[in-house]
N, CA, C and O atoms as a printed pandas DataFrame, in Angstrom:
     atom_number atom_name residue_name chain_id  residue_number  x_coord  y_coord  z_coord
0              1         N          UNK        A               1  -11.311   -0.081   13.395
1              2        CA          UNK        A               1  -10.867   -0.838   12.206
2              3         C          UNK        A               1  -12.021   -1.556   11.902
3              4         O          UNK        A               1  -12.627   -2.212   12.749
4              5         N          UNK        A               2  -12.444   -1.440   10.420
5              6        CA          UNK        A               2  -13.588   -2.279   10.106
6              7         C          UNK        A               2  -12.975   -3.701    9.896
7              8         O          UNK        A               2  -11.786   -3.949    9.694
8              9         N          UNK        A               3  -14.024   -4.599    9.981
9             10        CA          UNK        A               3  -13.619   -6.123    9.857
10            11         C          UNK        A               3  -12.872   -6.568    8.671
11            12         O          UNK        A               3  -12.107   -7.530    8.721
12            13         N          UNK        A               4  -13.106   -5.809    7.492
13            14        CA          UNK        A               4  -12.712   -6.363    6.171
14            15         C          UNK        A               4  -11.237   -5.465    5.899
15            16         O          UNK        A               4  -10.542   -5.584    4.890
16            17         N          UNK        A               5  -10.978   -4.627    6.960
17            18        CA          UNK        A               5   -9.456   -3.989    6.717
18            19         C          UNK        A               5   -8.496   -4.862    7.520
19            20         O          UNK        A               5   -8.815   -5.435    8.561
20            21         N          UNK        A               6   -7.242   -4.917    6.922
21            22        CA          UNK        A               6   -6.318   -5.602    7.675
22            23         C          UNK        A               6   -5.144   -4.603    8.077
23            24         O          UNK        A               6   -4.654   -3.814    7.268
24            25         N          UNK        A               7   -4.779   -4.702    9.275
25            26        CA          UNK        A               7   -3.855   -3.726    9.968
26            27         C          UNK        A               7   -2.261   -4.271    9.263
27            28         O          UNK        A               7   -1.838   -5.426    9.217
28            29         N          UNK        A               8   -1.772   -3.338    8.893
29            30        CA          UNK        A               8   -0.242   -3.499    8.526
30            31         C          UNK        A               8    0.717   -2.701    9.698
31            32         O          UNK        A               8    0.760   -1.472    9.753
32            33         N          UNK        A               9    1.319   -3.404   10.432
33            34        CA          UNK        A               9    2.119   -2.904   11.500
34            35         C          UNK        A               9    3.633   -3.045   11.346
35            36         O          UNK        A               9    4.281   -4.030   11.697
36            37         N          UNK        A              10    4.133   -1.895   10.754
37            38        CA          UNK        A              10    5.510   -1.933   10.517
38            39         C          UNK        A              10    6.428   -2.013   11.836
39            40         O          UNK        A              10    7.647   -2.143   11.720
40            41         N          UNK        A              11    5.832   -1.935   13.041
41            42        CA          UNK        A              11    6.609   -2.206   14.359
42            43         C          UNK        A              11    6.840   -3.787   14.553
43            44         O          UNK        A              11    7.785   -4.150   15.253
44            45         N          UNK        A              12    6.088   -4.627   14.015
45            46        CA          UNK        A              12    6.224   -6.050   14.039
46            47         C          UNK        A              12    6.656   -6.650   12.865
47            48         O          UNK        A              12    6.477   -7.857   12.698
48            49         N          UNK        A              13    7.327   -5.800   11.842
49            50        CA          UNK        A              13    7.716   -6.350   10.811
50            51         C          UNK        A              13    9.173   -6.974   10.941
51            52         O          UNK        A              13    9.966   -6.409   11.695
52            53         N          UNK        A              14    9.566   -8.113   10.242
53            54        CA          UNK        A              14   10.927   -8.732   10.179
54            55         C          UNK        A              14   11.483   -8.144    9.274
55            56         O          UNK        A              14   12.674   -7.901    9.471
56            57         N          UNK        A              15   11.000   -7.780    8.222
57            58        CA          UNK        A              15   11.479   -7.122    6.928
58            59         C          UNK        A              15   10.549   -6.431    6.282
59            60         O          UNK        A              15    9.390   -6.832    6.169
60            61         N          UNK        A              16   11.045   -5.177    5.736
61            62        CA          UNK        A              16   10.202   -4.281    4.825
62            63         C          UNK        A              16   10.967   -3.939    3.583
63            64         O          UNK        A              16   12.086   -3.425    3.597
64            65         N          UNK        A              17   10.336   -4.236    2.577
65            66        CA          UNK        A              17   10.847   -3.872    1.211
66            67         C          UNK        A              17   10.061   -3.241    0.515
67            68         O          UNK        A              17    8.875   -3.119    0.821
68            69         N          UNK        A              18   10.723   -2.604   -0.805
69            70        CA          UNK        A              18    9.735   -1.868   -1.621
70            71         C          UNK        A              18   10.479   -2.051   -3.080
71            72         O          UNK        A              18   11.657   -2.355   -3.267
72            73         N          UNK        A              19    9.477   -1.784   -4.046
73            74        CA          UNK        A              19    9.722   -1.925   -5.479
74            75         C          UNK        A              19    8.999   -0.916   -6.240
75            76         O          UNK        A              19    8.043   -0.306   -5.763
76            77         N          UNK        A              20    9.453   -0.730   -7.441
77            78        CA          UNK        A              20    8.690   -0.010   -8.409
78            79         C          UNK        A              20    7.798   -0.510   -9.090
79            80         O          UNK        A              20    8.157   -1.556   -9.629
80            81         N          UNK        A              21    6.497   -0.122   -9.353
81            82        CA          UNK        A              21    5.452   -0.749  -10.270
82            83         C          UNK        A              21    5.552    0.170  -11.525
83            84         O          UNK        A              21    4.604    0.932  -11.713
84            85         N          UNK        A              22    6.436    0.184  -12.273
85            86        CA          UNK        A              22    6.591    1.111  -13.418
86            87         C          UNK        A              22    5.155    1.077  -14.329
87            88         O          UNK        A              22    4.665    2.144  -14.700
88            89         N          UNK        A              23    4.634    0.019  -14.600
89            90        CA          UNK        A              23    3.419   -0.017  -15.283
90            91         C          UNK        A              23    2.150    0.746  -14.660
91            92         O          UNK        A              23    1.299    1.268  -15.380
92            93         N          UNK        A              24    2.107    0.761  -13.432
93            94        CA          UNK        A              24    1.109    1.479  -12.744
94            95         C          UNK        A              24    1.513    2.722  -12.020
95            96         O          UNK        A              24    0.810    3.282  -11.179
96            97         N          UNK        A              25    2.749    3.129  -12.423
97            98        CA          UNK        A              25    3.303    4.327  -11.830
98            99         C          UNK        A              25    3.007    4.540  -10.223
99           100         O          UNK        A              25    2.419    5.492   -9.708
100          101         N          UNK        A              26    3.518    3.507   -9.642
101          102        CA          UNK        A              26    3.207    3.468   -8.232
102          103         C          UNK        A              26    4.503    2.808   -7.511
103          104         O          UNK        A              26    5.512    2.372   -8.067
104          105         N          UNK        A              27    4.218    2.850   -6.181
105          106        CA          UNK        A              27    5.496    2.066   -5.366
106          107         C          UNK        A              27    4.700    0.970   -4.470
107          108         O          UNK        A              27    3.723    1.152   -3.744
108          109         N          UNK        A              28    5.351   -0.111   -4.717
109          110        CA          UNK        A              28    4.820   -1.242   -3.715
110          111         C          UNK        A              28    5.870   -1.500   -2.418
111          112         O          UNK        A              28    7.083   -1.702   -2.472
112          113         N          UNK        A              29    5.082   -1.432   -1.355
113          114        CA          UNK        A              29    5.817   -1.812   -0.086
114          115         C          UNK        A              29    5.234   -3.116    0.382
115          116         O          UNK        A              29    4.031   -3.315    0.549
116          117         N          UNK        A              30    6.273   -4.051    0.594
117          118        CA          UNK        A              30    5.850   -5.361    1.321
118          119         C          UNK        A              30    6.454   -5.485    2.678
119          120         O          UNK        A              30    7.620   -5.172    2.918
120          121         N          UNK        A              31    5.579   -5.971    3.588
121          122        CA          UNK        A              31    5.976   -6.016    4.969
122          123         C          UNK        A              31    5.728   -7.461    5.272
123          124         O          UNK        A              31    4.640   -8.011    5.097
124          125         N          UNK        A              32    6.810   -8.043    5.739
125          126        CA          UNK        A              32    7.059   -9.538    6.204
126          127         C          UNK        A              32    7.011   -9.611    7.481
127          128         O          UNK        A              32    7.961   -9.068    8.044
128          129         N          UNK        A              33    6.074  -10.194    8.280
129          130        CA          UNK        A              33    5.883  -10.128    9.653
130          131         C          UNK        A              33    6.890  -11.303   10.359
131          132         O          UNK        A              33    7.459  -12.170    9.696
132          133         N          UNK        A              34    6.988  -11.172   11.705
133          134        CA          UNK        A              34    7.845  -12.391   12.272
134          135         C          UNK        A              34    7.103  -13.682   12.065
135          136         O          UNK        A              34    7.771  -14.716   12.079
136          137         N          UNK        A              35    5.648  -13.760   11.851
137          138        CA          UNK        A              35    5.135  -14.912   11.963
138          139         C          UNK        A              35    4.949  -15.306   10.470
139          140         O          UNK        A              35    4.138  -16.211   10.272
140          141         N          UNK        A              36    5.602  -14.743    9.340
141          142        CA          UNK        A              36    5.578  -15.221    8.089
142          143         C          UNK        A              36    4.564  -14.566    7.443
143          144         O          UNK        A              36    4.597  -14.795    6.234
144          145         N          UNK        A              37    3.727  -13.882    7.762
145          146        CA          UNK        A              37    2.597  -13.297    7.031
146          147         C          UNK        A              37    3.169  -12.162    6.196
147          148         O          UNK        A              37    4.016  -11.439    6.721
148          149         N          UNK        A              38    2.811  -11.957    5.039
149          150        CA          UNK        A              38    3.056  -10.929    4.082
150          151         C          UNK        A              38    1.961   -9.882    3.786
151          152         O          UNK        A              38    0.831  -10.218    3.434
152          153         N          UNK        A              39    2.304   -8.740    3.927
153          154        CA          UNK        A              39    1.235   -7.659    3.579
154          155         C          UNK        A              39    1.673   -6.694    2.657
155          156         O          UNK        A              39    2.844   -6.349    2.816
156          157         N          UNK        A              40    1.087   -6.188    1.779
157          158        CA          UNK        A              40    1.410   -5.286    0.852
158          159         C          UNK        A              40    0.697   -3.973    0.764
159          160         O          UNK        A              40   -0.508   -3.861    0.985
160          161         N          UNK        A              41    1.537   -2.920    0.411
161          162        CA          UNK        A              41    0.815   -1.654    0.360
162          163         C          UNK        A              41    1.117   -0.970   -0.987
163          164         O          UNK        A              41    2.299   -0.772   -1.268
164          165         N          UNK        A              42    0.289   -0.645   -1.723
165          166        CA          UNK        A              42    0.515   -0.067   -3.259
166          167         C          UNK        A              42    0.356    1.396   -3.082
167          168         O          UNK        A              42   -0.718    1.732   -2.582
168          169         N          UNK        A              43    1.167    2.313   -3.375
169          170        CA          UNK        A              43    1.066    3.826   -3.243
170          171         C          UNK        A              43    1.104    4.380   -4.614
171          172         O          UNK        A              43    2.145    4.186   -5.241
172          173         N          UNK        A              44    0.159    5.028   -5.182
173          174        CA          UNK        A              44    0.542    5.699   -6.531
174          175         C          UNK        A              44    1.316    6.752   -6.362
175          176         O          UNK        A              44    1.278    7.416   -5.326
176          177         N          UNK        A              45    2.074    7.010   -7.324
177          178        CA          UNK        A              45    3.186    8.292   -7.289
178          179         C          UNK        A              45    2.499    9.545   -7.150
179          180         O          UNK        A              45    3.108   10.528   -6.729
180          181         N          UNK        A              46    1.241    9.601   -7.475
181          182        CA          UNK        A              46    0.528   11.280   -7.110
182          183         C          UNK        A              46    0.358   11.153   -5.732
183          184         O          UNK        A              46    0.406   12.216   -5.115
184          185         N          UNK        A              47    0.154   10.037   -5.020
185          186        CA          UNK        A              47   -0.240   10.089   -3.576
186          187         C          UNK        A              47    1.169   10.164   -2.677
187          188         O          UNK        A              47    1.131   10.379   -1.465
188          189         N          UNK        A              48    2.337    9.975   -3.366
189          190        CA          UNK        A              48    3.512    9.866   -2.535
190          191         C          UNK        A              48    3.690   11.433   -2.052
191          192         O          UNK        A              48    4.127   11.686   -0.930
192          193         N          UNK        A              49    3.318   12.460   -2.986
193          194        CA          UNK        A              49    3.396   13.982   -2.491
194          195         C          UNK        A              49    2.662   14.297   -1.188
195          196         O          UNK        A              49    3.019   15.183   -0.412
196          197         N          UNK        A              50    1.610   13.500   -1.015
197          198        CA          UNK        A              50    0.659   13.696    0.130
198          199         C          UNK        A              50    1.233   12.971    1.291
199          200         O          UNK        A              50    1.313   13.503    2.399
200          201         N          UNK        A              51    1.628   11.777    1.049
201          202        CA          UNK        A              51    2.013   10.846    2.143
202          203         C          UNK        A              51    3.240   11.233    2.982
203          204         O          UNK        A              51    3.241   11.089    4.204
204          205         N          UNK        A              52    4.183   11.678    2.364
205          206        CA          UNK        A              52    5.419   12.046    3.106
206          207         C          UNK        A              52    5.184   13.175    4.007
207          208         O          UNK        A              52    5.680   13.105    5.131
208          209         N          UNK        A              53    4.453   14.274    3.655
209          210        CA          UNK        A              53    4.320   15.380    4.639
210          211         C          UNK        A              53    3.355   14.769    5.754
211          212         O          UNK        A              53    3.582   15.076    6.925
212          213         N          UNK        A              54    2.331   13.954    5.463
213          214        CA          UNK        A              54    1.396   13.494    6.391
214          215         C          UNK        A              54    2.178   12.497    7.453
215          216         O          UNK        A              54    1.851   12.457    8.639
216          217         N          UNK        A              55    3.080   11.822    6.987
217          218        CA          UNK        A              55    3.992   11.020    7.936
218          219         C          UNK        A              55    4.811   11.722    8.767
219          220         O          UNK        A              55    4.968   11.375    9.938
220          221         N          UNK        A              56    5.449   12.843    8.205
221          222        CA          UNK        A              56    6.356   13.665    8.965
222          223         C          UNK        A              56    5.482   14.499    9.965
223          224         O          UNK        A              56    6.022   14.784   11.034
224          225         N          UNK        A              57    4.404   14.856    9.783
225          226        CA          UNK        A              57    3.512   15.772   10.584
226          227         C          UNK        A              57    3.082   14.767   11.649
227          228         O          UNK        A              57    3.223   15.122   12.820
228          229         N          UNK        A              58    2.580   13.571   11.398
229          230        CA          UNK        A              58    2.197   12.546   12.497
230          231         C          UNK        A              58    3.233   12.152   13.267
231          232         O          UNK        A              58    3.063   11.898   14.459
232          233         N          UNK        A              59    4.462   12.054   12.652
233          234        CA          UNK        A              59    5.610   11.830   13.516
234          235         C          UNK        A              59    5.822   12.818   14.554
235          236         O          UNK        A              59    5.950   12.512   15.739
236          237         N          UNK        A              60    5.864   14.174   14.044
237          238        CA          UNK        A              60    6.078   15.346   14.869
238          239         C          UNK        A              60    5.150   15.352   16.244
239          240         O          UNK        A              60    5.556   15.814   17.310
240          241         N          UNK        A              61    4.021   14.847   16.077
241          242        CA          UNK        A              61    3.255   14.761   17.317
242          243         C          UNK        A              61    3.252   13.671   18.426
243          244         O          UNK        A              61    2.495   13.598   19.394
244          245         N          UNK        A              62    4.396   12.735   18.025
245          246        CA          UNK        A              62    4.702   11.763   18.724
246          247         C          UNK        A              62    5.532   12.285   19.797
247          248         O          UNK        A              62    6.144   13.328   19.568
248          249         N          UNK        A              63    5.675   11.617   21.149
249          250        CA          UNK        A              63    6.790   12.104   22.128
250          251         C          UNK        A              63    8.304   12.188   21.422
251          252         O          UNK        A              63    8.714   11.317   20.654
252          253         N          UNK        A              64    8.910   13.127   21.723
253          254        CA          UNK        A              64   10.194   13.586   21.297
254          255         C          UNK        A              64   11.246   12.438   22.033
255          256         O          UNK        A              64   11.146   12.126   23.220
256          257         N          UNK        A              65   12.096   11.971   21.256
257          258        CA          UNK        A              65   13.314   11.122   21.917
258          259         C          UNK        A              65   14.753   11.748   21.315
259          260         O          UNK        A              65   14.841   12.283   20.210
260          261         N          UNK        A              66   15.685   11.603   22.109
261          262        CA          UNK        A              66   16.879   12.162   21.672
262          263         C          UNK        A              66   17.258   11.475   20.268
263          264         O          UNK        A              66   17.134   10.257   20.136
264          265         N          UNK        A              67   17.676   12.207   19.330
265          266        CA          UNK        A              67   18.028   11.368   18.051
266          267         C          UNK        A              67   19.530   10.667   18.313
267          268         O          UNK        A              67   20.387   11.192   19.024
268          269         N          UNK        A              68   19.684    9.516   17.682
269          270        CA          UNK        A              68   20.855    9.057   17.557
270          271         C          UNK        A              68   21.282    8.717   16.164
271          272         O          UNK        A              68   20.482    8.650   15.231
272          273         N          UNK        A              69   22.587    8.500   16.049
273          274        CA          UNK        A              69   23.187    8.157   14.644
274          275         C          UNK        A              69   22.574    6.957   14.124
275          276         O          UNK        A              69   22.453    6.848   12.904
276          277         N          UNK        A              70   22.182    6.065   14.878
277          278        CA          UNK        A              70   21.593    4.690   14.421
278          279         C          UNK        A              70   20.283    4.826   13.988
279          280         O          UNK        A              70   19.813    3.893   13.335
280          281         N          UNK        A              71   19.544    5.876   14.237
281          282        CA          UNK        A              71   18.258    6.313   13.801
282          283         C          UNK        A              71   18.047    7.135   12.480
283          284         O          UNK        A              71   16.962    7.355   11.943
284          285         N          UNK        A              72   19.224    7.527   12.076
285          286        CA          UNK        A              72   19.324    8.381   11.113
286          287         C          UNK        A              72   19.369    7.643    9.724
287          288         O          UNK        A              72   20.208    6.794    9.422
288          289         N          UNK        A              73   18.309    8.106    8.893
289          290        CA          UNK        A              73   18.059    7.478    7.569
290          291         C          UNK        A              73   18.514    8.568    6.490
291          292         O          UNK        A              73   18.009    9.688    6.410
292          293         N          UNK        A              74   19.477    8.112    5.720
293          294        CA          UNK        A              74   20.046    9.022    4.714
294          295         C          UNK        A              74   18.801    8.700    3.456
295          296         O          UNK        A              74   18.321    7.599    3.188
296          297         N          UNK        A              75   18.508    9.893    2.879
297          298        CA          UNK        A              75   17.558    9.721    1.691
298          299         C          UNK        A              75   18.383   10.540    0.586
299          300         O          UNK        A              75   18.798   11.649    0.922
300          301         N          UNK        A              76   18.590   10.181   -0.412
301          302        CA          UNK        A              76   19.147   10.873   -1.506
302          303         C          UNK        A              76   18.166   11.749   -2.063
303          304         O          UNK        A              76   17.020   11.345   -2.259
304          305         N          UNK        A              77   18.525   12.934   -2.339
305          306        CA          UNK        A              77   17.622   13.858   -2.697
306          307         C          UNK        A              77   18.027   14.380   -4.261
307          308         O          UNK        A              77   19.186   14.361   -4.674
308          309         N          UNK        A              78   16.928   14.823   -5.015
309          310        CA          UNK        A              78   17.123   15.241   -6.373
310          311         C          UNK        A              78   17.595   16.677   -6.385
311          312         O          UNK        A              78   18.554   17.029   -7.072
312          313         N          UNK        A              79   16.802   17.626   -5.496
313          314        CA          UNK        A              79   16.981   19.054   -5.586
314          315         C          UNK        A              79   16.778   19.574   -4.151
315          316         O          UNK        A              79   16.065   18.980   -3.342
316          317         N          UNK        A              80   17.377   20.606   -3.901
317          318        CA          UNK        A              80   17.068   21.511   -2.650
318          319         C          UNK        A              80   16.952   22.968   -3.121
319          320         O          UNK        A              80   17.797   23.617   -3.738
320          321         N          UNK        A              81   15.643   23.378   -2.676
321          322        CA          UNK        A              81   15.357   24.843   -2.987
322          323         C          UNK        A              81   15.115   25.636   -1.779
323          324         O          UNK        A              81   14.569   25.151   -0.789
324          325         N          UNK        A              82   15.558   26.981   -1.855
325          326        CA          UNK        A              82   15.367   27.684   -0.585
326          327         C          UNK        A              82   14.557   29.119   -1.038
327          328         O          UNK        A              82   14.939   29.725   -2.039
328          329         N          UNK        A              83   13.570   29.545   -0.338
329          330        CA          UNK        A              83   12.922   30.747   -0.612
330          331         C          UNK        A              83   12.245   31.404    0.378
331          332         O          UNK        A              83   12.310   30.890    1.495
332          333         N          UNK        A              84   11.579   32.460    0.245
333          334        CA          UNK        A              84   10.840   33.104    1.266
334          335         C          UNK        A              84    9.371   32.955    1.237
335          336         O          UNK        A              84    8.800   32.858    0.150
336          337         N          UNK        A              85    8.653   32.927    2.457
337          338        CA          UNK        A              85    7.150   32.585    2.566
338          339         C          UNK        A              85    6.557   34.090    2.917
339          340         O          UNK        A              85    7.244   35.052    3.261
340          341         N          UNK        A              86    5.262   34.070    2.765
341          342        CA          UNK        A              86    4.719   35.453    3.010
342          343         C          UNK        A              86    4.717   35.886    4.418
343          344         O          UNK        A              86    4.647   37.084    4.693
344          345         N          UNK        A              87    4.794   34.914    5.387
345          346        CA          UNK        A              87    4.740   35.232    6.669
346          347         C          UNK        A              87    6.342   35.675    7.349
347          348         O          UNK        A              87    6.513   35.942    8.538
348          349         N          UNK        A              88    7.292   35.676    6.423
349          350        CA          UNK        A              88    8.572   35.972    6.742
350          351         C          UNK        A              88    9.273   34.756    7.133
351          352         O          UNK        A              88   10.398   34.888    7.614
352          353         N          UNK        A              89    8.788   33.614    7.001
353          354        CA          UNK        A              89    9.569   32.146    7.292
354          355         C          UNK        A              89   10.347   31.964    5.992
355          356         O          UNK        A              89   10.030   32.464    4.913
356          357         N          UNK        A              90   11.400   31.189    6.228
357          358        CA          UNK        A              90   12.037   30.542    5.078
358          359         C          UNK        A              90   11.745   29.074    4.662
359          360         O          UNK        A              90   11.879   28.113    5.420
360          361         N          UNK        A              91   11.360   29.016    3.459
361          362        CA          UNK        A              91   11.010   27.632    2.795
362          363         C          UNK        A              91   12.180   27.021    2.297
363          364         O          UNK        A              91   13.006   27.558    1.559
364          365         N          UNK        A              92   12.212   25.600    2.844
365          366        CA          UNK        A              92   13.477   24.822    2.185
366          367         C          UNK        A              92   12.585   23.697    1.592
367          368         O          UNK        A              92   11.872   23.021    2.335
368          369         N          UNK        A              93   12.627   23.503    0.266
369          370        CA          UNK        A              93   11.974   22.504   -0.416
370          371         C          UNK        A              93   13.046   21.345   -0.789
371          372         O          UNK        A              93   14.094   21.662   -1.351
372          373         N          UNK        A              94   12.780   20.092   -0.488
373          374        CA          UNK        A              94   13.545   19.002   -0.781
374          375         C          UNK        A              94   12.797   18.070   -1.532
375          376         O          UNK        A              94   11.743   17.581   -1.127
376          377         N          UNK        A              95   13.452   17.753   -2.884
377          378        CA          UNK        A              95   12.680   16.795   -3.708
378          379         C          UNK        A              95   13.272   15.554   -3.707
379          380         O          UNK        A              95   14.486   15.481   -3.893
380          381         N          UNK        A              96   12.522   14.434   -3.503
381          382        CA          UNK        A              96   12.746   13.100   -3.413
382          383         C          UNK        A              96   12.069   12.442   -4.565
383          384         O          UNK        A              96   10.860   12.280   -4.399
384          385         N          UNK        A              97   12.507   12.074   -5.561
385          386        CA          UNK        A              97   11.886   11.351   -6.689
386          387         C          UNK        A              97   10.483   12.191   -7.065
387          388         O          UNK        A              97   10.625   13.403   -7.222
388          389         N          UNK        A              98    9.357   11.719   -7.195
389          390        CA          UNK        A              98    8.289   12.502   -7.575
390          391         C          UNK        A              98    7.673   13.285   -6.338
391          392         O          UNK        A              98    6.632   13.912   -6.534
392          393         N          UNK        A              99    8.205   13.287   -5.178
393          394        CA          UNK        A              99    7.579   13.961   -4.117
394          395         C          UNK        A              99    8.648   15.186   -3.725
395          396         O          UNK        A              99    9.864   15.019   -3.623
396          397         N          UNK        A             100    7.978   16.393   -3.534
397          398        CA          UNK        A             100    8.652   17.428   -3.036
398          399         C          UNK        A             100    8.168   17.812   -1.558
399          400         O          UNK        A             100    6.973   18.052   -1.381
400          401         N          UNK        A             101    8.944   17.866   -0.649
401          402        CA          UNK        A             101    8.678   18.287    0.908
402          403         C          UNK        A             101    8.971   19.754    1.061
403          404         O          UNK        A             101   10.077   20.178    0.728
404          405         N          UNK        A             102    8.163   20.454    1.484
405          406        CA          UNK        A             102    8.523   21.817    1.857
406          407         C          UNK        A             102    8.513   22.018    3.337
407          408         O          UNK        A             102    7.528   21.638    3.970
408          409         N          UNK        A             103    9.507   22.575    3.936
409          410        CA          UNK        A             103    9.799   22.814    5.484
410          411         C          UNK        A             103    9.616   24.382    5.696
411          412         O          UNK        A             103   10.059   25.201    4.891
412          413         N          UNK        A             104    9.074   24.649    6.601
413          414        CA          UNK        A             104    8.948   26.043    6.958
414          415         C          UNK        A             104    9.983   26.274    8.241
415          416         O          UNK        A             104   10.058   25.461    9.162
416          417         N          UNK        A             105   10.686   27.367    8.179
417          418        CA          UNK        A             105   11.620   27.424    9.281
418          419         C          UNK        A             105   11.812   29.017    9.611
419          420         O          UNK        A             105   11.832   29.798    8.659
420          421         N          UNK        A             106   11.942   29.474   10.850
421          422        CA          UNK        A             106   12.188   30.683   11.264
422          423         C          UNK        A             106   13.411   31.352   10.289
423          424         O          UNK        A             106   14.455   30.752   10.032
424          425         N          UNK        A             107   13.094   32.628    9.830
425          426        CA          UNK        A             107   14.207   33.301    8.915
426          427         C          UNK        A             107   15.542   33.280    9.542
427          428         O          UNK        A             107   16.559   33.161    8.859
428          429         N          UNK        A             108   15.561   33.390   10.781
429          430        CA          UNK        A             108   16.985   33.341   11.469
430          431         C          UNK        A             108   17.635   31.898   11.284
431          432         O          UNK        A             108   18.865   31.851   11.309
432          433         N          UNK        A             109   17.055   30.937   11.135
433          434        CA          UNK        A             109   17.569   29.637   10.980
434          435         C          UNK        A             109   18.359   29.350    9.533
435          436         O          UNK        A             109   19.212   28.489    9.319
436          437         N          UNK        A             110   17.767   30.418    8.535
437          438        CA          UNK        A             110   18.224   30.261    7.240
438          439         C          UNK        A             110   19.841   30.721    7.223
439          440         O          UNK        A             110   20.628   30.189    6.441
440          441         N          UNK        A             111   20.186   31.604    8.021
441          442        CA          UNK        A             111   21.600   32.035    7.827
442          443         C          UNK        A             111   22.511   30.768    8.296
443          444         O          UNK        A             111   23.462   30.331    7.649
444          445         N          UNK        A             112   22.078   30.297    9.452
445          446        CA          UNK        A             112   22.779   28.905   10.065
446          447         C          UNK        A             112   22.660   27.855    9.102
447          448         O          UNK        A             112   23.547   27.002    9.082
448          449         N          UNK        A             113   21.657   27.777    8.263
449          450        CA          UNK        A             113   21.388   26.500    7.244
450          451         C          UNK        A             113   22.416   26.864    6.270
451          452         O          UNK        A             113   23.168   25.957    5.913
452          453         N          UNK        A             114   22.612   28.254    5.684
453          454        CA          UNK        A             114   23.642   28.616    4.679
454          455         C          UNK        A             114   25.003   28.356    5.123
455          456         O          UNK        A             114   25.825   27.870    4.346
456          457         N          UNK        A             115   25.319   28.682    6.456
457          458        CA          UNK        A             115   26.618   28.333    6.836
458          459         C          UNK        A             115   27.026   26.840    7.032
459          460         O          UNK        A             115   28.155   26.418    6.781
460          461         N          UNK        A             116   26.082   26.146    7.465
461          462        CA          UNK        A             116   26.303   24.762    7.447
462          463         C          UNK        A             116   26.460   23.983    6.120
463          464         O          UNK        A             116   27.156   22.978    5.974
464          465         N          UNK        A             117   25.712   24.593    5.178
465          466        CA          UNK        A             117   25.966   24.097    3.746
466          467         C          UNK        A             117   27.222   24.491    3.199
467          468         O          UNK        A             117   27.896   23.654    2.598
468          469         N          UNK        A             118   27.692   25.885    3.360
469          470        CA          UNK        A             118   28.982   26.064    3.059
470          471         C          UNK        A             118   29.962   25.297    3.609
471          472         O          UNK        A             118   30.875   24.911    2.880
472          473         N          UNK        A             119   29.938   24.981    4.866
473          474        CA          UNK        A             119   31.164   24.136    5.446
474          475         C          UNK        A             119   30.925   22.881    4.973
475          476         O          UNK        A             119   31.967   22.250    4.790
476          477         N          UNK        A             120   29.786   22.217    4.675
477          478        CA          UNK        A             120   29.671   20.897    4.289
478          479         C          UNK        A             120   30.282   20.800    2.915
479          480         O          UNK        A             120   30.929   19.794    2.624
480          481         N          UNK        A             121   30.103   21.890    1.954
481          482        CA          UNK        A             121   30.516   21.949    0.649
482          483         C          UNK        A             121   32.340   22.063    0.639
483          484         O          UNK        A             121   33.019   21.686   -0.316
484          485         N          UNK        A             122   32.797   22.549    1.672
485          486        CA          UNK        A             122   34.140   22.936    1.584
486          487         C          UNK        A             122   35.004   21.678    2.406
487          488         O          UNK        A             122   36.201   21.775    2.679
488          489         N          UNK        A             123   34.338   20.748    2.668
489          490        CA          UNK        A             123   35.047   19.656    3.223
490          491         C          UNK        A             123   35.305   19.710    4.859
491          492         O          UNK        A             123   35.774   18.785    5.523
492          493         N          UNK        A             124   34.905   20.962    5.339
493          494        CA          UNK        A             124   35.046   21.227    6.623
494          495         C          UNK        A             124   33.962   20.322    7.436
495          496         O          UNK        A             124   32.973   19.856    6.870
496          497         N          UNK        A             125   34.214   20.140    8.675
497          498        CA          UNK        A             125   33.407   19.277    9.466
498          499         C          UNK        A             125   31.982   20.080    9.723
499          500         O          UNK        A             125   31.958   21.137   10.354
500          501         N          UNK        A             126   30.886   19.510    9.208
501          502        CA          UNK        A             126   29.509   20.122    9.204
502          503         C          UNK        A             126   29.037   20.086   10.503
503          504         O          UNK        A             126   29.466   19.291   11.339
504          505         N          UNK        A             127   28.053   21.022   10.745
505          506        CA          UNK        A             127   27.403   21.242   11.960
506          507         C          UNK        A             127   25.977   21.160   11.746
507          508         O          UNK        A             127   25.478   21.436   10.656
508          509         N          UNK        A             128   25.293   20.785   12.765
509          510        CA          UNK        A             128   23.798   20.646   12.685
510          511         C          UNK        A             128   23.110   21.881   12.991
511          512         O          UNK        A             128   23.598   22.636   13.832
512          513         N          UNK        A             129   21.950   22.190   12.355
513          514        CA          UNK        A             129   21.263   23.519   12.905
514          515         C          UNK        A             129   20.093   23.167   13.592
515          516         O          UNK        A             129   19.449   22.195   13.197
516          517         N          UNK        A             130   19.709   23.849   14.613
517          518        CA          UNK        A             130   18.491   23.612   15.371
518          519         C          UNK        A             130   17.679   24.778   15.599
519          520         O          UNK        A             130   16.627   24.684   16.231
């Protein structure tokens, strides 16, 4: 890290909040540390499209831990699309605001996903797909 760069460590945050900067078409993230120091990160809407997959891919490279309900973050989505990819995989595209994240999954998982969505839509107890 260069001397003029300031590190923003979300792991040491006491509070993280965000707001829209409509005039700049951007999102502002504010991180308040336990020491009272405040750091801000401005992300233009056009960069959200690249940032979300980058964070997910980097997170995938971290050691895996058993998921728990307390770590589950619910993100309201604008749309969900399913389609085929040239290699035979199934594409699951999820739109959240200005960003759309595409997930590639084996074609065999599409049937399980479809059943899970049908069950969830019929008020039956939903199951997770793996």
